[in-house]
C-alpha positions as CSV (number, residue, x, y, z in Angstrom):
1,X,47.7,-41.4,-75.0
2,X,46.7,-42.2,-71.3
3,X,48.4,-40.1,-68.8
4,X,50.2,-43.0,-66.9
5,X,51.8,-44.1,-70.2
6,X,52.9,-40.6,-71.0
7,X,54.4,-40.2,-67.5
8,X,56.2,-43.5,-67.8
9,X,57.6,-42.5,-71.1
10,X,58.8,-39.1,-69.8
11,X,60.4,-40.8,-66.8
12,X,62.1,-43.3,-69.1
13,X,63.5,-40.5,-71.3
14,X,64.6,-38.4,-68.3
15,X,66.4,-41.4,-66.8
16,X,68.1,-42.6,-70.0
17,X,69.1,-39.1,-71.3
18,X,70.5,-38.0,-67.9
19,X,74.2,-37.1,-68.1
20,X,76.6,-39.7,-67.0
21,X,80.4,-39.5,-66.4
22,X,82.2,-39.3,-69.7
23,X,79.1,-39.4,-71.9
24,X,79.5,-35.9,-73.3
25,X,83.2,-36.5,-73.9
26,X,82.4,-39.7,-75.8
27,X,79.8,-37.9,-77.9
28,X,82.2,-35.1,-78.7
29,X,84.8,-37.6,-80.0
30,X,82.4,-39.3,-82.3
31,X,81.0,-36.0,-83.5
32,X,84.6,-34.8,-84.2
33,X,85.3,-37.9,-86.2
34,X,82.1,-37.5,-88.2
35,X,83.0,-33.9,-89.1
36,X,86.5,-34.9,-90.1
37,X,85.0,-37.5,-92.5
38,X,82.6,-35.0,-94.0
39,X,85.5,-33.2,-95.6
40,X,86.7,-36.1,-97.9
41,X,83.1,-37.1,-98.4
42,X,82.2,-33.8,-99.9
43,X,85.5,-33.0,-101.5
44,X,85.8,-36.3,-103.3
45,X,82.1,-37.2,-103.6
46,X,82.7,-40.6,-101.9
47,X,80.3,-43.4,-102.5
48,X,78.3,-44.8,-99.6
49,X,78.8,-41.9,-97.2
50,X,76.3,-43.3,-94.7
51,X,78.3,-46.5,-94.4
52,X,81.4,-44.4,-93.6
53,X,79.6,-42.6,-90.7
54,X,77.7,-45.5,-89.2
55,X,80.7,-47.7,-88.7
56,X,82.0,-45.3,-86.1
57,X,78.9,-45.7,-84.0
58,X,79.0,-49.5,-84.2
59,X,82.5,-50.2,-83.0
60,X,83.3,-47.3,-80.6
61,X,83.5,-48.3,-76.9
62,X,84.3,-46.7,-73.6
63,X,88.0,-47.4,-73.9
64,X,90.5,-47.3,-76.8
65,X,91.7,-50.9,-76.3
66,X,88.4,-52.5,-77.1
67,X,87.8,-49.9,-79.8
68,X,91.0,-51.0,-81.5
69,X,90.0,-54.6,-81.3
70,X,86.5,-53.9,-82.6
71,X,88.0,-51.8,-85.5
72,X,90.3,-54.6,-86.6
73,X,87.7,-57.3,-86.4
74,X,85.1,-55.1,-88.3
75,X,87.6,-54.4,-91.1
76,X,88.5,-58.1,-91.3
77,X,84.8,-59.0,-91.5
78,X,84.2,-56.3,-94.2
79,X,87.2,-57.5,-96.2
80,X,86.0,-61.1,-96.2
81,X,82.4,-60.3,-97.1
82,X,83.2,-57.7,-99.8
83,X,85.6,-60.2,-101.4
84,X,82.9,-62.8,-101.3
85,X,80.4,-60.4,-102.8
86,X,82.7,-59.7,-105.8
87,X,82.9,-63.4,-106.5
88,X,79.1,-63.7,-106.1
89,X,78.5,-60.8,-108.6
90,X,80.8,-62.4,-111.1
91,X,79.3,-65.8,-110.8
92,X,75.6,-65.3,-110.2
93,X,74.6,-61.9,-111.5
94,X,73.4,-63.0,-114.9
95,X,71.5,-66.0,-113.6
96,X,68.3,-64.6,-112.0
97,X,67.1,-67.9,-110.6
98,X,70.4,-68.5,-108.9
99,X,70.7,-65.0,-107.6
100,X,67.2,-65.2,-106.1
101,X,67.9,-68.6,-104.5
102,X,71.2,-67.3,-103.0
103,X,69.4,-64.5,-101.1
104,X,67.8,-66.7,-98.3
105,X,70.8,-69.0,-98.3
106,X,73.4,-66.3,-97.8
107,X,71.3,-64.4,-95.2
108,X,70.7,-67.6,-93.2
109,X,74.4,-68.3,-93.3
110,X,75.2,-64.8,-92.1
111,X,72.7,-65.1,-89.2
112,X,74.1,-68.4,-88.3
113,X,77.6,-66.9,-88.1
114,X,76.2,-64.1,-85.8
115,X,75.1,-66.9,-83.5
116,X,78.1,-69.3,-83.4
117,X,81.2,-67.3,-84.4
118,X,83.5,-65.8,-81.7
119,X,83.8,-62.8,-81.4
120,X,80.2,-62.0,-82.4
121,X,81.2,-58.8,-84.1
122,X,82.6,-60.8,-87.0
123,X,79.4,-62.6,-87.5
124,X,77.4,-59.3,-87.2
125,X,79.6,-57.6,-89.8
126,X,79.3,-60.5,-92.2
127,X,75.5,-60.6,-91.8
128,X,75.0,-56.9,-92.4
129,X,77.3,-56.8,-95.4
130,X,75.5,-59.9,-96.9
131,X,72.2,-58.3,-96.3
132,X,73.3,-55.2,-98.2
133,X,75.1,-57.1,-100.8
134,X,72.4,-59.5,-101.9
135,X,69.9,-56.6,-102.3
136,X,72.1,-54.2,-104.3
137,X,71.5,-55.8,-107.7
138,X,67.8,-55.1,-107.3
139,X,68.2,-51.5,-106.0
140,X,70.7,-50.0,-108.5
141,X,69.7,-48.7,-111.9
142,X,73.0,-49.6,-113.6
143,X,74.3,-53.1,-113.0
144,X,77.6,-52.2,-114.7
145,X,78.7,-50.5,-111.4
146,X,78.2,-53.7,-109.3
147,X,81.8,-54.8,-109.8
148,X,82.9,-51.7,-108.0
149,X,80.2,-51.5,-105.4
150,X,81.8,-53.9,-102.9
151,X,85.0,-51.9,-103.2
152,X,83.0,-48.7,-102.4
153,X,81.5,-50.3,-99.4
154,X,84.8,-51.6,-98.2
155,X,86.6,-48.2,-98.7
156,X,83.8,-46.2,-96.9
157,X,83.8,-48.7,-94.0
158,X,87.6,-48.8,-93.6
159,X,88.1,-45.0,-94.0
160,X,85.4,-44.2,-91.4
161,X,86.8,-46.7,-88.9
162,X,90.3,-45.5,-89.4
163,X,89.5,-41.9,-88.9
164,X,87.5,-42.8,-85.8
165,X,90.3,-44.9,-84.4
166,X,92.7,-42.0,-84.9
167,X,90.4,-39.6,-83.1
168,X,89.8,-42.0,-80.2
169,X,93.6,-42.7,-79.8
170,X,94.3,-38.9,-79.7
171,X,91.5,-37.7,-77.5
172,X,90.3,-40.7,-75.4
173,X,92.4,-41.1,-72.2
174,X,90.5,-44.2,-71.2
175,X,92.1,-47.6,-71.7
176,X,91.0,-51.0,-70.7
177,X,93.5,-50.9,-67.9
178,X,92.1,-47.6,-66.5
179,X,88.6,-49.0,-66.7
180,X,89.6,-52.1,-64.8
181,X,91.5,-50.1,-62.2
182,X,88.4,-47.9,-61.7
183,X,86.3,-51.0,-61.2
184,X,88.6,-52.3,-58.5
185,X,89.0,-48.9,-56.7
186,X,85.2,-48.2,-56.8
187,X,84.5,-51.5,-55.1
188,X,87.3,-50.9,-52.5
189,X,86.0,-47.4,-51.9
190,X,82.5,-48.7,-51.3
191,X,83.7,-51.4,-48.9
192,X,85.9,-48.8,-47.0
193,X,82.9,-46.4,-46.5
194,X,80.8,-49.3,-45.2
195,X,83.4,-50.5,-42.8
196,X,84.0,-47.0,-41.4
197,X,80.2,-46.5,-40.9
198,X,79.9,-49.8,-39.1
199,X,83.0,-49.0,-37.0
200,X,81.4,-45.7,-36.0
201,X,78.2,-47.5,-35.1
202,X,76.2,-45.7,-37.8
203,X,73.6,-47.6,-39.8
204,X,74.4,-48.6,-43.4
205,X,73.3,-46.3,-46.1
206,X,70.4,-48.0,-48.0
207,X,70.7,-45.6,-51.0
208,X,72.7,-46.0,-54.2
209,X,76.0,-46.3,-52.4
210,X,74.9,-49.7,-51.0
211,X,77.2,-52.6,-51.9
212,X,74.4,-54.9,-52.9
213,X,74.3,-53.9,-56.6
214,X,78.1,-54.4,-56.9
215,X,77.9,-57.8,-55.2
216,X,75.0,-58.9,-57.4
217,X,76.7,-57.6,-60.6
218,X,79.8,-59.6,-59.8
219,X,82.9,-59.5,-61.8
220,X,81.8,-61.2,-65.0
221,X,81.9,-57.9,-67.1
222,X,85.3,-56.8,-65.8
223,X,86.7,-60.3,-66.5
224,X,85.2,-60.3,-70.0
225,X,86.8,-56.9,-70.6
226,X,90.1,-58.2,-69.4
227,X,89.9,-61.2,-71.7
228,X,88.9,-59.0,-74.7
229,X,91.5,-56.3,-74.2
230,X,94.5,-58.6,-73.4
231,X,95.4,-59.2,-77.1
232,X,95.7,-55.5,-77.8
233,X,97.0,-54.2,-74.4
234,X,100.6,-55.4,-73.7
235,X,100.4,-54.7,-70.0
236,X,97.2,-56.6,-69.5
237,X,98.5,-59.4,-71.6
238,X,101.6,-59.9,-69.4
239,X,99.7,-59.3,-66.1
240,X,96.4,-61.0,-66.9
241,X,96.6,-63.6,-64.2
242,X,97.3,-61.0,-61.5
243,X,94.5,-58.6,-62.5
244,X,92.1,-61.5,-62.6
245,X,93.2,-62.6,-59.1
246,X,92.7,-59.0,-57.9
247,X,89.1,-59.0,-59.1
248,X,88.5,-62.4,-57.5
249,X,89.8,-61.2,-54.1
250,X,87.9,-57.9,-54.2
251,X,84.8,-59.8,-55.2
252,X,85.1,-62.0,-52.2
253,X,85.6,-58.8,-50.1
254,X,82.5,-57.2,-51.5
255,X,80.1,-60.2,-51.0
256,X,81.4,-60.6,-47.4
257,X,80.8,-56.9,-46.8
258,X,77.2,-57.1,-48.0
259,X,76.4,-59.9,-45.6
260,X,78.1,-58.0,-42.9
261,X,76.0,-55.0,-43.7
262,X,72.8,-57.0,-43.4
263,X,73.9,-58.6,-40.1
264,X,75.2,-55.4,-38.4
265,X,77.9,-55.0,-35.9
266,X,77.5,-54.5,-32.1
267,X,78.9,-51.0,-31.4
268,X,79.8,-52.0,-27.8
269,X,82.4,-54.5,-28.9
270,X,85.6,-52.4,-29.1
271,X,87.7,-55.3,-30.5
272,X,85.4,-55.7,-33.5
273,X,85.3,-52.0,-34.1
274,X,89.1,-52.0,-34.2
275,X,89.1,-54.9,-36.7
276,X,86.7,-52.9,-38.9
277,X,88.8,-49.8,-38.8
278,X,91.9,-51.8,-39.6
279,X,90.2,-53.4,-42.6
280,X,89.0,-49.9,-43.8
281,X,92.5,-48.6,-43.6
282,X,93.7,-51.7,-45.6
283,X,91.1,-50.9,-48.3
284,X,92.4,-47.4,-48.6
285,X,96.0,-48.7,-48.9
286,X,94.9,-51.3,-51.5
287,X,93.1,-48.6,-53.5
288,X,96.2,-46.4,-53.6
289,X,98.4,-49.4,-54.3
290,X,96.3,-50.5,-57.3
291,X,96.3,-47.0,-58.7
292,X,100.1,-46.8,-58.3
293,X,100.7,-50.5,-59.3
294,X,102.6,-51.1,-56.1
295,X,101.8,-53.9,-53.6
296,X,100.5,-52.6,-50.2
297,X,102.0,-53.5,-46.9
298,X,99.9,-55.8,-44.7
299,X,99.9,-54.2,-41.2
300,X,97.5,-53.3,-38.6
301,X,94.9,-56.1,-38.9
302,X,95.1,-58.4,-35.9
303,X,94.2,-62.0,-35.9
304,X,90.9,-62.7,-34.3
305,X,91.4,-63.3,-30.6
306,X,89.2,-64.8,-28.0
307,X,87.6,-61.4,-27.2
308,X,86.3,-61.2,-30.8
309,X,84.8,-64.6,-30.9
310,X,81.8,-63.8,-28.8
311,X,79.6,-62.7,-31.6
312,X,78.8,-65.6,-34.0
313,X,76.9,-63.4,-36.4
314,X,79.8,-61.1,-37.2
315,X,82.6,-63.7,-37.1
316,X,82.2,-65.5,-40.5
317,X,81.9,-62.4,-42.8
318,X,84.6,-60.5,-41.0
319,X,87.0,-63.4,-41.0
320,X,86.4,-63.8,-44.8
321,X,87.3,-60.1,-45.3
322,X,90.5,-60.6,-43.3
323,X,91.4,-63.6,-45.5
324,X,90.9,-61.4,-48.5
325,X,93.2,-58.8,-46.7
326,X,95.9,-61.4,-46.5
327,X,95.6,-62.5,-50.1
328,X,95.5,-59.1,-51.7
329,X,99.2,-58.3,-51.6
330,X,99.9,-61.6,-53.3
331,X,97.9,-60.6,-56.4
332,X,100.4,-57.9,-57.5
333,X,103.0,-58.4,-60.2
334,X,106.2,-59.9,-58.9
335,X,104.4,-62.0,-56.2
336,X,103.7,-65.7,-56.4
337,X,99.9,-66.3,-56.6
338,X,98.7,-68.8,-54.0
339,X,97.3,-72.0,-55.3
340,X,93.8,-71.0,-54.4
341,X,93.9,-68.0,-56.7
342,X,95.7,-69.9,-59.4
343,X,92.9,-72.4,-59.6
344,X,90.2,-69.9,-59.3
345,X,91.8,-67.7,-61.9
346,X,92.0,-70.4,-64.5
347,X,89.8,-69.6,-67.5
348,X,89.0,-71.7,-70.5
349,X,89.9,-70.5,-74.0
350,X,87.2,-69.7,-76.4
351,X,87.4,-71.1,-79.9
352,X,86.3,-69.5,-83.1
353,X,83.0,-71.3,-82.8
354,X,80.6,-71.7,-79.9
355,X,80.9,-75.1,-78.1
356,X,77.4,-76.1,-79.2
357,X,77.7,-74.7,-82.7
358,X,76.9,-78.1,-84.3
359,X,74.7,-79.6,-81.6
360,X,72.2,-76.9,-80.5
361,X,69.3,-76.8,-83.0
362,X,68.3,-73.3,-81.7
363,X,71.1,-71.8,-83.7
364,X,69.7,-73.2,-86.9
365,X,66.2,-72.2,-85.9
366,X,67.3,-68.7,-85.3
367,X,69.0,-68.4,-88.6
368,X,66.2,-70.0,-90.6
369,X,63.6,-67.6,-89.1
370,X,65.6,-64.5,-89.9
371,X,66.5,-65.8,-93.4
372,X,62.9,-66.7,-94.2
373,X,61.6,-63.3,-93.1
374,X,64.3,-61.5,-95.0
375,X,63.5,-63.5,-98.2
376,X,59.8,-62.7,-97.9
377,X,60.6,-59.0,-97.7
378,X,63.0,-59.4,-100.6
379,X,60.2,-60.9,-102.7
380,X,57.8,-58.2,-101.7
381,X,59.9,-55.2,-102.7
382,X,61.2,-56.9,-105.9
383,X,57.8,-58.1,-107.1
384,X,56.3,-54.7,-106.3
385,X,59.2,-52.9,-108.0
386,X,59.7,-50.8,-104.9
387,X,63.4,-51.2,-104.3
388,X,63.5,-48.1,-101.9
389,X,62.1,-50.3,-99.1
390,X,65.1,-52.7,-99.2
391,X,65.7,-51.7,-95.6
392,X,63.0,-54.3,-94.7
393,X,65.6,-57.0,-95.4
394,X,68.2,-55.3,-93.2
395,X,65.5,-54.9,-90.5
396,X,64.9,-58.7,-90.5
397,X,68.6,-59.3,-90.0
398,X,69.2,-56.8,-87.2
399,X,66.0,-57.6,-85.3
400,X,66.7,-61.3,-85.4
401,X,67.5,-61.9,-81.7
402,X,67.3,-64.8,-79.3
403,X,63.8,-64.1,-77.9
404,X,60.5,-62.6,-79.2
405,X,60.6,-59.8,-76.6
406,X,64.2,-58.9,-77.5
407,X,63.3,-58.7,-81.2
408,X,60.3,-56.5,-80.5
409,X,62.4,-54.3,-78.2
410,X,65.0,-53.7,-80.9
411,X,62.4,-53.2,-83.5
412,X,60.8,-50.5,-81.4
413,X,64.1,-48.8,-80.9
414,X,65.0,-49.1,-84.6
415,X,61.7,-47.5,-85.7
416,X,61.9,-44.8,-83.0
417,X,65.4,-43.8,-84.1
418,X,64.4,-43.8,-87.7
419,X,61.5,-41.5,-86.9
420,X,63.6,-39.0,-85.0
421,X,66.5,-39.1,-87.5
422,X,64.1,-38.8,-90.4
423,X,62.3,-35.9,-88.8
424,X,65.6,-34.1,-88.2
425,X,66.6,-34.8,-91.8
426,X,63.4,-33.5,-93.3
427,X,63.6,-30.3,-91.2
428,X,67.2,-29.8,-92.3
429,X,66.2,-30.4,-96.0
430,X,63.3,-28.0,-95.8
431,X,64.4,-25.2,-93.6
432,X,68.2,-25.3,-93.0
433,X,70.2,-26.6,-96.0
434,X,68.5,-24.3,-98.6
435,X,70.0,-21.4,-96.6
436,X,73.6,-22.8,-96.6
437,X,76.1,-22.3,-99.3
438,X,79.4,-23.7,-97.8
439,X,80.8,-26.8,-96.3
440,X,81.3,-25.0,-93.0
441,X,77.6,-24.1,-92.9
442,X,76.7,-27.7,-93.6
443,X,78.8,-28.9,-90.8
444,X,76.7,-27.0,-88.2
445,X,73.4,-28.9,-88.5
446,X,75.2,-32.1,-89.4
447,X,77.4,-31.9,-86.3
448,X,74.4,-31.1,-84.1
449,X,72.5,-34.2,-85.4
450,X,75.6,-36.4,-85.0
451,X,76.2,-35.1,-81.4
452,X,72.6,-36.0,-80.5
453,X,72.9,-39.4,-82.1
454,X,76.3,-40.0,-80.3
455,X,74.9,-38.8,-76.9
456,X,72.0,-41.3,-77.2
457,X,74.3,-44.0,-78.5
458,X,76.4,-43.8,-75.3
459,X,73.4,-44.4,-73.1
460,X,72.3,-47.7,-71.5
461,X,71.4,-50.7,-73.7
462,X,67.8,-49.7,-73.3
463,X,68.2,-46.7,-75.6
464,X,71.7,-46.8,-77.2
465,X,70.4,-48.4,-80.5
466,X,68.2,-45.4,-81.0
467,X,71.3,-43.3,-81.4
468,X,72.6,-45.5,-84.3
469,X,69.3,-45.2,-86.1
470,X,69.2,-41.4,-85.6
471,X,72.6,-41.2,-87.2
472,X,71.7,-43.5,-90.1
473,X,68.3,-41.9,-90.9
474,X,69.8,-38.4,-90.8
475,X,72.7,-39.4,-93.1
476,X,70.3,-41.0,-95.5
477,X,68.4,-37.7,-95.8
478,X,71.4,-35.3,-95.8
479,X,74.0,-37.3,-97.7
480,X,71.8,-38.8,-100.5
481,X,73.4,-36.7,-103.2
482,X,76.0,-34.0,-103.6
483,X,73.7,-31.4,-105.3
484,X,70.5,-29.7,-104.4
485,X,68.0,-32.2,-103.4
486,X,64.3,-31.5,-102.7
487,X,62.9,-35.1,-102.9
488,X,61.9,-36.3,-99.4
489,X,60.7,-39.8,-100.2
490,X,63.9,-41.3,-98.7
491,X,62.7,-40.8,-95.1
492,X,59.2,-42.1,-95.9
493,X,60.5,-45.1,-97.8
494,X,62.9,-46.0,-95.0
495,X,60.1,-46.0,-92.4
496,X,57.9,-48.1,-94.7
497,X,60.8,-50.6,-95.2
498,X,61.5,-50.8,-91.4
499,X,57.8,-51.2,-90.7
500,X,57.5,-54.0,-93.3
501,X,60.5,-55.8,-92.0
502,X,59.2,-55.6,-88.4
503,X,55.7,-56.9,-89.4
504,X,57.0,-59.8,-91.5
505,X,59.7,-60.8,-89.0
506,X,57.4,-60.7,-86.0
507,X,54.8,-62.8,-87.9
508,X,57.4,-65.4,-88.6
509,X,59.1,-65.2,-85.2
510,X,55.8,-65.7,-83.3
511,X,54.8,-68.8,-85.3
512,X,58.0,-70.6,-86.2
513,X,59.9,-71.9,-83.2
514,X,59.0,-69.0,-80.9
515,X,61.3,-68.4,-78.0
516,X,59.7,-66.3,-75.3
517,X,61.8,-64.2,-72.9
518,X,59.8,-65.4,-69.9
519,X,60.3,-69.0,-70.8
520,X,64.0,-68.5,-71.2
521,X,64.0,-66.6,-67.9
522,X,62.5,-69.6,-66.2
523,X,65.2,-71.8,-67.6
524,X,67.9,-69.5,-66.4
525,X,66.4,-69.3,-62.9
526,X,66.3,-73.0,-62.8
527,X,70.0,-73.1,-63.8
528,X,70.8,-70.7,-61.0
529,X,68.9,-72.8,-58.4
530,X,70.8,-75.9,-59.5
531,X,74.1,-74.0,-59.1
532,X,73.0,-73.0,-55.6
533,X,72.1,-76.6,-54.9
534,X,75.6,-77.6,-55.9
535,X,77.1,-74.9,-53.7
536,X,75.0,-76.2,-50.8
537,X,76.0,-79.8,-51.5
538,X,79.8,-79.3,-51.9
539,X,81.5,-81.8,-49.6
540,X,83.4,-80.6,-46.6
541,X,86.8,-82.3,-46.4
542,X,89.7,-82.4,-44.0
543,X,92.1,-82.1,-47.0
544,X,93.1,-78.9,-48.7
545,X,90.1,-76.7,-49.1
546,X,91.4,-74.9,-52.2
547,X,89.7,-77.3,-54.7
548,X,86.3,-76.8,-53.0
549,X,86.7,-73.0,-53.0
550,X,87.8,-73.1,-56.6
551,X,84.8,-75.1,-57.6
552,X,82.6,-72.8,-55.6
553,X,84.1,-69.8,-57.4
554,X,83.4,-71.4,-60.8
555,X,79.8,-71.8,-59.7
556,X,79.8,-68.2,-58.4
557,X,80.9,-66.9,-61.9
558,X,78.2,-69.0,-63.5
559,X,75.5,-67.6,-61.3
560,X,76.8,-64.0,-61.9
561,X,76.5,-64.6,-65.6
562,X,73.1,-66.1,-65.4
563,X,71.8,-63.2,-63.2
564,X,73.1,-60.8,-65.8
565,X,71.3,-62.7,-68.6
566,X,68.1,-62.7,-66.5
567,X,68.2,-58.9,-66.1
568,X,68.4,-58.6,-69.9
569,X,65.6,-61.1,-70.4
570,X,63.3,-59.4,-67.9
571,X,63.9,-56.1,-69.7
572,X,63.0,-57.6,-73.0
573,X,60.0,-59.5,-71.5
574,X,58.3,-56.1,-71.0
575,X,57.6,-56.3,-74.7
576,X,55.8,-59.6,-74.4
577,X,52.4,-60.3,-72.8
578,X,52.3,-61.7,-69.3
579,X,53.2,-58.8,-66.9
580,X,52.0,-60.7,-63.8
581,X,54.1,-63.7,-64.7
582,X,57.1,-61.5,-65.2
583,X,56.6,-59.9,-61.8
584,X,56.5,-63.3,-60.2
585,X,59.8,-64.3,-61.9
586,X,61.4,-61.0,-60.8
587,X,60.4,-61.8,-57.2
588,X,61.9,-65.3,-57.5
589,X,65.1,-63.8,-59.0
590,X,65.4,-61.3,-56.1
591,X,64.9,-63.9,-53.5
592,X,67.5,-66.1,-55.2
593,X,70.0,-63.3,-55.2
594,X,69.7,-62.8,-51.5
595,X,70.1,-66.5,-50.9
596,X,73.1,-66.6,-53.2
597,X,75.0,-64.0,-51.1
598,X,74.3,-66.1,-47.9
599,X,75.4,-69.2,-49.7
600,X,78.7,-67.6,-50.5
601,X,79.1,-66.6,-46.8
602,X,78.6,-70.3,-45.8
603,X,81.1,-71.5,-48.4
604,X,83.7,-68.9,-47.5
605,X,83.4,-69.9,-43.8
606,X,84.7,-73.4,-44.5
607,X,88.4,-72.6,-43.9
608,X,87.5,-71.3,-40.5
609,X,85.9,-74.6,-39.4
610,X,87.6,-77.7,-40.6
611,X,85.6,-81.0,-40.2
612,X,88.2,-82.8,-38.1
613,X,87.7,-80.1,-35.4
614,X,84.0,-80.9,-34.9
615,X,82.6,-84.0,-33.2
616,X,81.5,-86.8,-35.5
617,X,77.7,-86.5,-34.7
618,X,77.9,-82.8,-35.5
619,X,79.6,-83.5,-38.8
620,X,76.9,-86.0,-39.8
621,X,74.1,-83.7,-38.8
622,X,75.6,-80.9,-40.8
623,X,76.0,-83.1,-43.8
624,X,72.3,-84.1,-43.6
625,X,71.3,-80.5,-43.4
626,X,73.3,-79.6,-46.4
627,X,71.9,-82.5,-48.4
628,X,68.4,-81.4,-47.4
629,X,69.1,-77.8,-48.5
630,X,70.5,-79.0,-51.8
631,X,67.5,-81.3,-52.4
632,X,65.0,-78.5,-51.7
633,X,66.7,-76.2,-54.2
634,X,66.8,-78.9,-56.8
635,X,63.1,-79.7,-56.4
636,X,62.2,-76.0,-56.6
637,X,64.4,-75.7,-59.7
638,X,62.2,-78.4,-61.3
639,X,59.1,-76.5,-60.4
640,X,60.5,-73.2,-61.9
641,X,61.3,-75.0,-65.1
642,X,58.0,-76.8,-65.2
643,X,59.4,-80.2,-64.7
644,X,57.9,-82.9,-62.5
645,X,58.6,-82.4,-58.8
646,X,59.5,-84.9,-56.2
647,X,58.7,-84.8,-52.4
648,X,60.4,-81.8,-50.8
649,X,62.4,-82.4,-47.6
650,X,61.3,-80.5,-44.5
651,X,64.2,-78.1,-44.2
652,X,63.1,-76.5,-40.8
653,X,63.0,-80.0,-39.3
654,X,66.5,-80.7,-40.6
655,X,67.6,-77.4,-39.0
656,X,66.0,-78.3,-35.7
657,X,67.9,-81.6,-35.7
658,X,71.1,-79.8,-36.4
659,X,70.4,-77.3,-33.6
660,X,69.8,-80.1,-31.1
661,X,73.0,-81.8,-32.1
662,X,74.9,-78.6,-31.7
663,X,73.4,-78.1,-28.2
664,X,74.4,-81.6,-27.1
665,X,77.8,-81.7,-28.7
666,X,79.1,-78.1,-28.2
667,X,80.1,-78.9,-24.6
668,X,82.5,-81.6,-25.8
669,X,84.5,-79.1,-27.7
670,X,87.4,-77.9,-25.6
671,X,88.7,-75.2,-27.9
672,X,86.7,-72.0,-27.4
673,X,87.6,-70.8,-30.9
674,X,86.2,-73.9,-32.5
675,X,83.0,-73.7,-30.4
676,X,82.6,-70.1,-31.6
677,X,83.1,-71.2,-35.2
678,X,80.5,-73.9,-34.8
679,X,78.0,-71.4,-33.4
680,X,78.9,-69.0,-36.3
681,X,78.2,-71.8,-38.9
682,X,74.9,-72.6,-37.2
683,X,74.0,-68.9,-37.3
684,X,74.6,-68.9,-41.1
685,X,72.4,-71.9,-41.5
686,X,69.7,-70.3,-39.4
687,X,69.8,-67.2,-41.6
688,X,69.6,-69.3,-44.8
689,X,66.6,-71.4,-43.9
690,X,64.0,-68.5,-43.8
691,X,65.4,-67.3,-47.1
692,X,65.0,-70.7,-48.7
693,X,61.4,-71.0,-47.3
694,X,60.5,-67.6,-48.6
695,X,62.0,-68.6,-52.0
696,X,60.1,-71.9,-52.3
697,X,56.8,-70.2,-51.2
698,X,56.8,-67.9,-54.2
699,X,54.4,-68.7,-57.1
700,X,55.8,-69.5,-60.5
701,X,52.7,-69.7,-62.7
């Protein structure tokens, strides 16, 4: 292997296996649950012991609230599917032609449920159980036991999940509420540190403590956790609107702080330094108040006076942070939420099915590809009388993902985990288990393997699936029988089955409706650019600005979600050809992120400068500039998506026109505060234009 590849692999493992807060504790809890389950497995010789163990790895999350929800949904999915399998065995078992035809139909149906059913864990559970269930009649020697097999699967699945839930409830102090509180306090702590550095005249820290990652990550994940955990957490259910509003306000604070960090603060302006110190103190009070669930007192942050209006660069972001300071106490329980936060906090309810479940053909294409690949693998292992490689069918189901790159990535992780787990299993069978003669002795190597698998499982998404496969492969080797076992074909057959499934599925996936990660990335980038165009083109009105800010916040959440999807797509695109193209799309994404933060600063500045306060010629010039900016972003979105382009407006010319209008009209404004706000808005536009020009100059193909 070439040295650079080896170095990259070692760096990847070093980064992904590095300890993170709570990782060892989470691995310990899973290991403890596995060791507890080993006792009934060995004492009562339970059927399907691997299924009993693997369920714990699939549903356990960072906090107990989502683990409870996942456990309930997983048991519901297993109950429905095992009941359906019993009916299937009674009706179709003696009709070979019907049983064979049902294999692709059932697997396709299960994959379709994975795609369109909410929450997706129900569809995943159904698909996996169906995949196992339809292959069982061809892998067992005695078909008389089939009427009990679904019950064995259900009991093993339910027992393992129940034991794990008990262990998590007893030993895991984390709840969804504590995770959300930590997310809020971490953001406030980062903002406070930045404000104190700026107030002291120190440069912002460009290292990992920078606010930019928090700003770009947004609050989509915390809000998703809030939505998921509310049904099982009574406090979150009763205070859901307030917690959501707190995240909205803190998110506005973070994004304004990032822009402020880039612009810098003149150290000579004592009034600005005092405002920064007051806001830093307010962040400290908010952090303590959120931890104690007590509303903070608003004091110490003065209104911006004439002395602080002399720096147009600092004014908009700092004013937005002070608005967030005023809104924060209103987000605590017992306070009336302002209309602005009520509208922005409104969320649509998800149904049991995706909104485009019956209109998007990609869902059906996805299910047909996976079902066809699984059926080919089924025919191969049945016609060759090689039932031990039935894992090829399961591989087709599990690696059936939305893009070619994502499928290859998961296939690589699945195979790597099977190799590591199989190797550990073989070493245990050959050198460790023959020297053990008690259940206590067996628990030592078994617990060590489960600890390794759990530690990997609680890593990032780039490696966590390897942990599940290590667990499953080791259990297949060590729990295949309850007596002395020296046959080692199980590890070999599992690897052959996984390899067969990967080869067949990738062959189908690359030729039948292929969906490339890079093409999907282009579509998502185009969607982001259209959202930025909408942000730029939002009308400025003399009426209540709350509806415009609410619409802007909806676009903001949409952009956050799309950026998160793009990060996942670019990660999976590494497993597709076209590295130069991926790098160009990454550059476009980074430039769009920077522009997005400045767009937010412009939108949040609108309450400071109402249209009626500016002269009519200035309002018209500003509207023309915003229209030109929106048009440029729309045209560039068409270029990114590969659609026909129209003529692109000359944005620098539009800015020059606006600057001339400001220069001629600013003297007609009698209010010094309004004049300063006009200069501040112009400064934001002047910062945005170079960012837009840099973005549009980047190559797509």
